[in-house]
Wavefront OBJ file of the C-alpha trace (Angstrom):
o trace
v -0.211 -0.114 -0.092
v 1.423 3.576 -1.095
v 1.169 6.427 0.684
v -2.547 7.363 -0.061
v -1.225 11.016 -1.014
v 1.416 9.499 -4.015
v -2.168 7.595 -4.606
v -4.271 10.382 -5.406
v -2.462 12.415 -7.512
v -1.092 9.646 -9.287
v -4.352 8.569 -10.142
v -5.396 11.891 -10.734
v -2.975 12.554 -13.819
v -1.229 9.927 -16.093
v 1.100 12.422 -17.279
v 4.323 10.075 -15.769
v 2.845 7.243 -16.911
v 2.357 8.545 -20.459
v 6.301 9.699 -20.456
v 7.469 6.210 -19.433
v 5.331 4.132 -21.659
v 7.262 5.983 -24.686
v 10.148 3.857 -23.428
v 8.123 0.950 -25.046
v 6.776 0.344 -28.189
v 3.080 0.951 -28.256
v -0.376 1.820 -29.556
v -0.757 5.772 -29.023
v -4.564 6.413 -27.410
v -4.506 2.936 -25.695
v -2.598 3.575 -22.000
v -5.388 2.871 -19.050
v -4.971 3.041 -15.325
v -5.754 -0.614 -14.091
v -4.612 -0.482 -10.445
v -3.258 1.431 -7.736
v -2.075 -0.178 -4.789
v 1.907 -0.289 -4.095
v 2.192 1.053 -7.555
v 0.297 2.209 -10.510
v -0.039 -0.594 -12.683
v -1.480 0.583 -16.238
v -2.602 -1.574 -19.187
v -1.510 -0.777 -22.979
v -1.699 -2.434 -26.447
v 0.704 -2.904 -28.766
v -0.829 -4.415 -32.102
v -3.854 -5.209 -30.200
v -1.630 -7.378 -27.898
v -2.204 -5.939 -24.067
v 0.564 -5.438 -21.592
v 0.911 -3.623 -18.269
v 3.316 -0.757 -17.451
v 4.336 -1.028 -13.707
v 5.061 2.462 -12.175
v 6.908 3.193 -8.837
v 8.795 5.946 -6.903
v 12.585 4.738 -6.101
v 11.918 6.139 -2.570
v 9.713 2.914 -2.076
v 11.367 0.953 -4.331
v 14.851 0.674 -5.148
v 16.160 -0.134 -8.394
v 18.168 -2.818 -7.180
v 14.968 -4.620 -5.434
v 13.046 -4.517 -8.852
v 16.342 -6.173 -10.904
v 16.127 -8.368 -8.111
v 12.837 -9.327 -8.523
v 13.229 -9.671 -12.070
v 16.015 -12.215 -11.726
v 13.920 -14.522 -9.957
v 10.918 -14.035 -12.701
v 13.244 -15.029 -15.300
v 14.658 -17.699 -13.347
v 11.213 -19.386 -12.748
v 10.416 -18.521 -16.742
v 13.521 -20.366 -17.563
v 12.756 -23.301 -15.103
v 8.896 -24.040 -16.822
v 6.796 -21.773 -14.089
v 4.166 -20.338 -15.659
v 3.946 -16.742 -14.973
v 4.257 -13.782 -16.865
v 7.393 -12.262 -18.732
v 9.243 -8.866 -18.482
v 9.575 -7.115 -21.699
v 12.578 -5.049 -22.891
v 11.721 -1.575 -23.931
v 12.818 -0.202 -27.347
v 16.784 0.399 -25.661
v 17.011 -3.212 -24.620
v 16.304 -2.307 -20.996
v 14.133 -3.962 -18.543
v 14.141 -1.281 -16.396
v 13.210 2.697 -17.447
v 13.544 5.176 -15.181
v 12.328 9.105 -15.097
v 13.504 12.306 -13.211
v 11.050 14.405 -11.935
v 10.520 17.273 -9.442
v 8.737 14.145 -7.166
v 11.392 12.190 -7.253
v 12.837 9.643 -9.946
v 10.165 7.051 -11.341
v 10.707 3.588 -11.900
v 9.113 1.200 -14.696
v 8.728 -2.028 -15.587
v 6.541 -3.704 -18.228
v 5.427 -7.041 -17.784
v 2.952 -9.677 -20.836
v -0.440 -10.396 -19.992
v -1.231 -13.674 -17.533
v -3.695 -15.915 -19.797
v -6.562 -17.583 -17.914
v -9.330 -16.120 -15.797
v -9.215 -15.164 -12.128
v -11.500 -17.284 -9.590
v -13.610 -16.354 -6.942
v -13.273 -17.653 -3.221
v -16.782 -18.508 -3.374
v -17.091 -21.132 -6.149
v -13.307 -22.074 -6.258
v -13.781 -25.946 -6.484
v -11.337 -28.426 -4.384
v -9.615 -29.367 -7.779
v -8.622 -26.166 -8.287
v -7.337 -25.500 -4.816
v -5.835 -28.656 -4.953
v -3.679 -27.359 -8.033
v -2.936 -23.964 -6.440
v -1.187 -25.453 -3.857
v 0.688 -27.628 -6.201
v 1.549 -24.019 -7.725
v 2.922 -22.468 -5.220
v 4.960 -25.727 -3.903
v 6.601 -25.350 -7.602
v 7.562 -22.427 -7.313
v 9.061 -22.969 -3.187
v 11.065 -26.162 -5.485
v 12.296 -23.754 -7.769
v 13.449 -21.175 -4.845
v 15.151 -24.041 -2.967
v 18.162 -23.871 -5.857
v 17.918 -20.484 -6.847
v 21.182 -18.278 -6.107
v 20.763 -14.770 -7.500
v 23.569 -13.719 -9.649
v 23.717 -9.764 -8.227
v 21.388 -8.600 -5.894
v 19.410 -10.234 -3.311
v 15.609 -9.358 -2.489
v 15.118 -8.122 1.020
v 14.569 -10.906 4.195
v 11.915 -10.961 7.007
v 14.463 -9.000 9.474
v 14.259 -5.533 7.034
v 10.236 -6.097 7.250
v 10.888 -6.408 11.092
v 13.140 -3.186 10.918
v 10.503 -1.208 8.808
v 7.872 -1.829 11.433
v 10.111 -0.975 14.120
v 10.747 2.072 12.596
v 6.872 2.587 11.283
v 5.655 2.127 14.929
v 8.328 4.129 16.818
v 7.509 6.977 14.729
v 3.712 6.705 16.518
v 4.180 6.213 19.856
v 0.207 5.428 20.557
v 0.815 1.931 18.893
v 2.465 0.532 22.104
v 0.243 -2.896 21.496
v 2.166 -3.198 18.170
v 5.766 -2.819 18.989
v 5.007 -5.965 21.857
v 3.195 -7.730 18.971
v 6.549 -7.061 17.152
v 8.623 -7.774 19.671
v 6.541 -11.330 20.597
v 6.590 -12.365 16.516
v 10.395 -11.929 16.088
v 11.765 -13.905 18.994
v 9.846 -16.519 17.841
v 10.980 -16.087 14.194
v 14.139 -15.664 15.351
v 13.697 -19.706 17.084
v 12.987 -21.155 13.340
v 15.222 -23.093 11.774
v 16.167 -21.415 8.081
v 17.707 -24.047 6.124
v 16.219 -24.384 2.504
v 14.282 -27.030 3.002
v 11.797 -24.146 5.228
v 13.119 -20.708 3.802
v 13.742 -19.113 0.836
v 12.455 -16.478 -1.547
v 8.726 -16.404 -1.373
v 5.740 -14.698 -3.790
v 4.374 -13.442 -0.261
v 1.250 -12.681 -2.372
v -0.205 -15.801 -4.233
v -3.864 -15.071 -3.623
v -6.138 -15.011 -6.032
v -6.095 -11.650 -7.167
v -2.862 -12.695 -8.517
v -3.353 -16.343 -10.082
v -5.249 -16.778 -13.678
v -6.475 -20.478 -13.912
v -6.229 -21.653 -17.285
v -7.702 -24.988 -18.660
v -5.906 -25.354 -22.297
v -2.351 -27.272 -22.502
v -3.428 -29.227 -18.952
v -5.182 -27.027 -15.769
v -2.866 -24.875 -14.353
v -1.836 -21.311 -12.566
v -0.150 -18.385 -14.847
v 1.273 -16.632 -12.028
v 1.791 -11.963 -11.602
v 3.073 -9.219 -9.125
v 6.259 -10.365 -7.869
v 6.870 -7.264 -6.289
v 6.754 -8.532 -2.655
v 8.901 -11.545 -3.002
v 10.912 -11.909 0.151
v 12.998 -14.494 1.515
v 11.468 -15.686 4.444
v 9.692 -19.210 5.527
v 7.750 -21.042 2.870
v 4.766 -21.390 5.462
v 4.255 -17.986 5.507
v 3.594 -17.693 2.010
v 0.608 -20.962 2.362
v -0.798 -18.773 4.984
v -1.155 -15.399 3.185
v -2.503 -17.181 -0.052
v -5.282 -18.908 1.988
v -6.572 -15.599 3.714
v -9.705 -15.721 2.761
v -9.988 -19.089 3.795
v -8.513 -19.839 7.248
v -10.905 -17.053 9.230
v -13.874 -17.481 6.610
v -17.097 -18.812 8.084
v -17.945 -20.725 5.574
v -18.431 -24.593 6.252
v -16.740 -25.403 3.389
v -13.299 -24.087 3.926
v -11.566 -26.330 5.924
v -11.939 -28.855 2.742
v -10.869 -26.390 0.219
v -7.929 -25.563 2.603
v -7.266 -29.142 3.229
v -7.163 -29.639 -0.763
v -5.039 -26.575 -1.307
v -2.596 -28.589 1.163
v -3.072 -31.819 -0.589
v -1.796 -30.240 -3.795
v 1.000 -28.332 -1.941
v 2.171 -31.944 -0.551
v 2.314 -33.636 -3.755
v 5.575 -31.518 -4.710
v 7.121 -29.983 -1.571
v 7.581 -31.394 2.042
v 4.889 -30.075 4.676
v 5.091 -31.871 8.397
v 2.093 -31.611 10.435
v 4.198 -29.547 13.220
v 4.490 -26.437 10.412
v 0.872 -26.512 9.659
v 0.351 -26.130 13.451
v 2.173 -22.976 13.425
v 0.415 -21.342 10.641
v -1.585 -19.250 13.771
v 1.511 -17.267 14.360
v 2.690 -16.745 10.745
v -0.774 -15.108 10.350
v 0.374 -12.877 13.526
v 3.551 -11.867 11.934
v 1.145 -11.000 8.719
v -1.272 -9.122 9.809
v 1.621 -7.106 11.461
v 3.047 -6.453 8.836
v -0.544 -5.942 7.244
v -0.901 -3.129 9.905
v 2.345 -1.397 9.780
v 1.884 -0.820 5.995
v -1.297 0.287 6.457
v -0.102 2.670 9.571
v 2.337 4.112 7.023
v 0.245 4.906 4.492
v -2.356 7.160 6.539
v 0.553 9.370 7.383
v 0.422 11.063 4.237
v 0.306 15.534 3.553
v -2.362 17.161 3.857
v -4.732 16.502 0.577
v -6.532 18.683 -1.039
v -9.670 18.283 -3.258
v -9.668 14.651 -2.028
v -11.513 12.447 -4.975
v -15.029 11.477 -4.163
v -13.330 7.710 -3.710
v -10.948 8.938 -1.728
v -13.066 8.686 2.017
v -13.886 5.798 1.583
v -10.986 4.281 1.006
v -9.290 5.904 4.088
v -12.462 5.076 6.275
v -11.495 1.187 4.949
v -8.045 1.105 5.925
v -8.683 3.120 9.348
v -11.434 0.491 10.020
v -8.714 -2.575 8.821
v -6.296 -1.015 10.963
v -8.482 -1.234 13.959
v -9.219 -5.044 13.763
v -5.647 -5.595 13.629
v -4.908 -3.535 16.173
v -7.518 -5.506 18.300
v -5.738 -8.705 17.493
v -2.552 -8.012 18.611
v -3.620 -8.150 22.234
v -5.085 -11.892 21.716
v -2.757 -14.605 23.927
v 0.019 -16.633 21.722
l 1 2 3 4 5 6 7 8 9 10 11 12 13 14 15 16 17 18 19 20 21 22 23 24 25 26 27 28 29 30 31 32 33 34 35 36 37 38 39 40 41 42 43 44 45 46 47 48 49 50 51 52 53 54 55 56 57 58 59 60 61 62 63 64 65 66 67 68 69 70 71 72 73 74 75 76 77 78 79 80 81 82 83 84 85 86 87 88 89 90 91 92 93 94 95 96 97 98 99 100 101 102 103 104 105 106 107 108 109 110 111 112 113 114 115 116 117 118 119 120 121 122 123 124 125 126 127 128 129 130 131 132 133 134 135 136 137 138 139 140 141 142 143 144 145 146 147 148 149 150 151 152 153 154 155 156 157 158 159 160 161 162 163 164 165 166 167 168 169 170 171 172 173 174 175 176 177 178 179 180 181 182 183 184 185 186 187 188 189 190 191 192 193 194 195 196 197 198 199 200 201 202 203 204 205 206 207 208 209 210 211 212 213 214 215 216 217 218 219 220 221 222 223 224 225 226 227 228 229 230 231 232 233 234 235 236 237 238 239 240 241 242 243 244 245 246 247 248 249 250 251 252 253 254 255 256 257 258 259 260 261 262 263 264 265 266 267 268 269 270 271 272 273 274 275 276 277 278 279 280 281 282 283 284 285 286 287 288 289 290 291 292 293 294 295 296 297 298 299 300 301 302 303 304 305 306 307 308 309 310 311 312 313 314 315 316 317 318 319 320 321 322 323 324 325 326 327 328
């Protein structure tokens, strides 16, 4: 989640994106905003084929971290993992930058993912099993991945990020206490390649596309949050919509996911028993990112959608804050 002030300014004008898309071959007049969350993502066409331009500020996403992300994606692609492909610019670069008075913008372009989105209310047990198998396939490849240049950040970097955010907000004492508990617990866990490596960290339904042709499988997008962490966290965050769901079918769907995962990767029952602790870490990190996004400069003439989004984030933050008081 980006700073809400930056989001408002970015949604109001696509001037930066219009300048950045010029680095790639494209059909004029086809650029449209697709999503604004932790980045700005625009769809555009080239010869009537869909592509996606992702734009971020260097203060939020360093070039080194984006290079590391793209290296991992290219490694996965070379090893047959179905994901979107980074597209070279006219000058042959995977990353292009634009300096402005607000800062340096970084742009990358990806191919479109084949397939369709699935809904948590209608997904089948078979699709859940394939979803788990897909995540396990990613983790299998992660076990042998050795970056050539920069490495993605690891969980200790997120701990430092959270500490910095909470220290700027003295009222968030319960969050700081939760951070201490989470950190101490994570430090006690093993970090061998069977349980720890580079994870996707957003392997949710929004970022996977179901394709039945040429054998059912998922095509994956959005490796922007990839981080060195425990594989179990990837499972927990992927299943976030199902773990706390009251739907009586959810336990069976979760089991189908885990069955698919276990067809490719070992997953011991003691690790499954740790899922609630990993969920507490994920909730705390989500909370810190929301708090940071809400800490924005004054916005003059806010758009009509802004109050609703801000109130939603405040509500989510309040719910997460209360969860920190639950016993371990």
